[in-house]
C-alpha positions as CSV (number, residue, x, y, z in Angstrom):
1,F,-11.7,-10.4,12.4
2,F,-11.3,-7.5,14.1
3,F,-7.1,-7.6,15.0
4,Q,-7.6,-4.6,17.4
5,A,-3.8,-5.3,18.8
6,E,-2.6,-5.8,15.3
7,D,-4.1,-2.9,14.1
8,G,-2.4,-1.0,17.5
9,I,1.1,-2.3,16.1
10,R,0.6,-0.5,12.9
11,D,-0.3,2.1,14.1
12,K,2.7,2.7,16.1
13,L,4.9,1.5,14.3
14,V,4.2,3.4,11.6
15,T,4.2,6.8,13.9
16,G,7.4,6.3,15.1
17,V,8.5,5.7,11.7
18,Q,7.5,9.2,10.7
19,T,8.1,10.9,14.3
20,C,12.3,10.2,13.6
21,A,11.9,10.9,10.3
22,L,10.5,14.7,11.3
23,P,14.1,16.2,12.7
24,I,16.6,14.8,9.8
25,C,14.0,15.4,7.1
26,P,14.8,18.5,4.7
27,L,12.2,18.1,2.3
28,A,10.7,20.6,4.5
29,A,14.3,22.4,4.9
30,A,14.5,22.5,0.8
31,G,10.5,23.9,0.7
32,F,8.5,20.6,-0.6
33,T,5.0,20.6,0.0
34,P,3.7,17.5,1.1
35,N,1.5,17.5,-2.1
36,Q,4.9,18.0,-4.2
37,I,6.6,15.2,-2.4
38,T,2.6,12.7,-3.0
39,W,3.0,13.0,-6.5
40,T,7.5,12.2,-6.8
41,G,6.3,9.4,-4.9
42,L,4.0,8.7,-7.8
43,V,6.9,9.4,-10.6
44,L,9.1,7.4,-8.3
45,V,6.6,4.6,-8.8
46,L,5.8,4.9,-12.5
47,A,9.7,5.2,-13.0
48,N,10.7,2.4,-11.2
49,C,8.0,0.4,-13.4
50,A,9.0,1.4,-16.2
51,L,12.8,0.1,-15.2
52,Y,11.2,-2.9,-14.4
53,T,9.5,-3.7,-17.6
54,A,13.2,-3.6,-18.9
55,H,15.2,-4.6,-16.7
56,R,13.0,-7.3,-15.3
57,Q,15.1,-7.8,-12.3
58,N,12.9,-8.8,-9.2
59,L,15.4,-7.9,-6.6
60,W,16.3,-3.8,-8.0
61,F,12.3,-3.6,-9.0
62,G,12.0,-5.2,-5.3
63,L,14.5,-2.4,-3.6
64,G,13.6,0.4,-6.1
65,L,9.9,0.1,-5.1
66,A,10.3,-0.4,-1.5
67,F,12.9,3.3,-2.1
68,S,9.7,4.8,-3.9
69,F,7.3,3.8,-1.2
70,A,9.3,4.9,2.0
71,F,9.5,8.3,-0.2
72,D,6.3,8.5,-0.8
73,A,4.9,8.5,2.9
74,L,7.2,10.9,4.5
75,D,4.2,13.1,2.7
76,G,2.5,12.9,6.0
77,A,6.0,13.9,8.6
78,V,6.5,16.9,6.1
79,A,3.1,18.0,6.9
80,R,2.7,17.8,10.5
81,L,6.1,19.9,10.5
82,T,5.3,22.3,8.3
83,G,1.7,22.8,9.4
84,K,0.3,22.3,5.9
85,S,-1.8,19.0,7.1
86,S,-4.8,19.4,4.9
87,K,-8.1,17.7,3.4
88,Y,-7.3,17.4,0.6
89,G,-3.0,16.6,0.6
90,A,-5.1,13.3,2.6
91,Y,-7.6,12.6,-0.6
92,L,-4.4,13.2,-3.1
93,D,-2.4,11.2,-0.9
94,A,-5.3,7.8,-0.9
95,V,-5.7,8.1,-4.8
96,I,-1.9,8.3,-5.7
97,D,-1.5,5.0,-3.2
98,R,-4.5,3.5,-5.6
99,Y,-2.9,4.4,-8.5
100,Q,1.1,3.3,-7.5
101,E,-0.5,-0.1,-6.8
102,I,-2.5,0.0,-9.9
103,A,0.8,-0.1,-11.5
104,A,3.1,-1.7,-9.5
105,Y,0.7,-5.0,-10.4
106,L,0.3,-3.7,-14.1
107,A,4.6,-3.9,-14.7
108,I,4.8,-7.1,-12.7
109,G,1.7,-8.7,-15.3
110,F,3.5,-7.4,-18.0
111,V,7.2,-8.6,-16.5
112,S,5.8,-12.2,-15.4
113,G,2.6,-13.2,-17.9
114,W,0.5,-13.6,-14.8
115,W,-1.9,-11.6,-15.1
116,V,-4.8,-13.1,-13.7
117,E,-3.1,-13.2,-10.2
118,C,-2.0,-9.5,-10.4
119,F,-5.5,-9.1,-10.8
120,L,-6.7,-10.9,-8.1
121,A,-4.2,-9.5,-6.2
122,L,-5.3,-5.7,-7.6
123,S,-8.9,-5.7,-6.8
124,G,-8.8,-7.2,-3.3
125,S,-6.7,-4.4,-2.8
126,L,-8.9,-2.2,-4.6
127,M,-12.1,-3.1,-2.7
128,V,-10.2,-3.0,0.6
129,S,-10.3,1.0,0.2
130,Y,-13.6,1.5,-1.3
131,N,-15.7,-1.0,1.6
132,K,-14.3,1.7,3.8
133,A,-14.4,5.1,2.0
134,R,-17.8,3.8,0.7
135,T,-19.2,3.4,3.8
136,S,-18.4,7.2,5.1
137,L,-20.9,7.6,2.2
138,E,-23.9,6.3,4.6
139,I,-22.4,7.1,8.5
140,P,-20.3,9.4,9.8
141,I,-17.1,7.1,10.2
142,D,-13.9,7.2,12.9
143,N,-11.2,6.5,9.6
144,D,-8.6,5.0,12.2
145,N,-11.0,2.0,13.4
146,W,-10.7,0.1,10.8
147,P,-8.2,-3.2,12.4
148,D,-7.9,-5.2,9.2
149,L,-5.4,-8.1,8.1
150,M,-3.9,-7.0,4.9
151,E,-4.3,-3.2,5.4
152,R,-1.5,-1.1,2.6
153,L,1.2,-1.4,4.5
154,E,1.1,-4.9,4.4
155,R,0.6,-5.0,0.8
156,I,3.0,-3.2,-0.3
157,A,5.5,-4.7,2.4
158,L,4.6,-8.4,1.4
159,L,5.3,-7.7,-2.0
160,C,8.7,-5.9,-2.1
161,I,9.9,-8.6,0.1
162,A,8.7,-11.2,-2.4
163,L,10.3,-9.3,-5.2
164,V,13.6,-9.4,-2.9
165,V,13.7,-13.1,-2.0
166,D,12.6,-14.2,-5.5
167,A,16.0,-12.8,-6.3
168,F,17.7,-15.4,-4.3
169,F,15.5,-18.2,-3.6
170,T,13.5,-20.9,-5.1
171,L,10.3,-22.5,-4.7
172,P,8.8,-26.4,-5.6
173,D,6.6,-25.9,-8.1
174,Y,4.3,-26.4,-6.8
175,F,4.2,-23.1,-4.3
176,G,4.5,-21.8,-8.0
177,G,8.4,-22.2,-8.4
178,S,8.9,-19.0,-7.4
179,V,8.6,-17.0,-4.1
180,L,7.2,-13.8,-6.0
181,Y,4.3,-15.9,-7.4
182,L,3.3,-17.5,-4.0
183,G,3.7,-13.2,-2.9
184,I,1.2,-12.6,-5.3
185,V,-1.6,-15.2,-4.4
186,V,-1.0,-14.6,-0.4
187,I,-2.0,-10.9,-1.3
188,A,-4.7,-12.0,-3.7
189,I,-6.3,-14.3,-0.9
190,L,-5.8,-12.1,2.2
191,S,-7.1,-8.9,0.0
192,H,-10.6,-10.4,-0.6
193,F,-10.0,-11.7,2.8
194,T,-9.7,-8.2,4.5
195,A,-12.2,-6.6,2.1
196,V,-15.1,-9.1,3.1
197,Q,-14.3,-8.3,6.3
198,R,-14.6,-4.5,6.2
199,F,-18.1,-5.6,4.0
200,L,-19.0,-6.7,7.5
201,R,-17.9,-4.3,10.0
202,A,-20.1,-1.8,7.5
203,R,-22.4,-3.9,7.6
204,A,-22.9,-4.3,10.7
205,M,-22.0,0.0,11.7
206,I,-25.0,0.6,8.4
207,L,-27.4,-1.7,10.1
208,G,-26.7,-0.9,13.6
209,G,-27.4,2.8,12.7
210,K,-31.1,2.1,11.7
């Protein structure tokens, strides 16, 4: 249930991407603050969602989301490069991340009509975040010691991949007939599984702290 090895690989991947971005990031040189990048990332996601409801092309939506999420990830790199890391910035980034996921699933539900599946994927994603955040109100926790299966990086990567691949492949009807549909179902199942992981870990930590 703990997936420590996977969590270590994930941390190294994120750190590596951000480190590579530091020397060549023009945003810091242009005077952009980390919080401005965070807000711009939200605007990009919302714009892509709005365009998707019009053109309804999964390929372009997937590529647009991938670019928007990648841009949004630069706020942490710029914060470290400019020495402007802050608790408010971390809080703002977490809140904006949730709104980005809400917007993406709302757009997909609107275009596809898969409201139930999108609701389950979104609710699972939000519960993954909430189960850790609520624990911090009960006991002090280490923000990095939550090596679970389907965190945000995995969720958005799977969603973007499903959108792009769906434009080129059709699945049998028993898989829903769509790569995107299957991807959303997988996200829904694994997100709720991860939420249960975090609940069980939080329960053990809280009860152990008494």
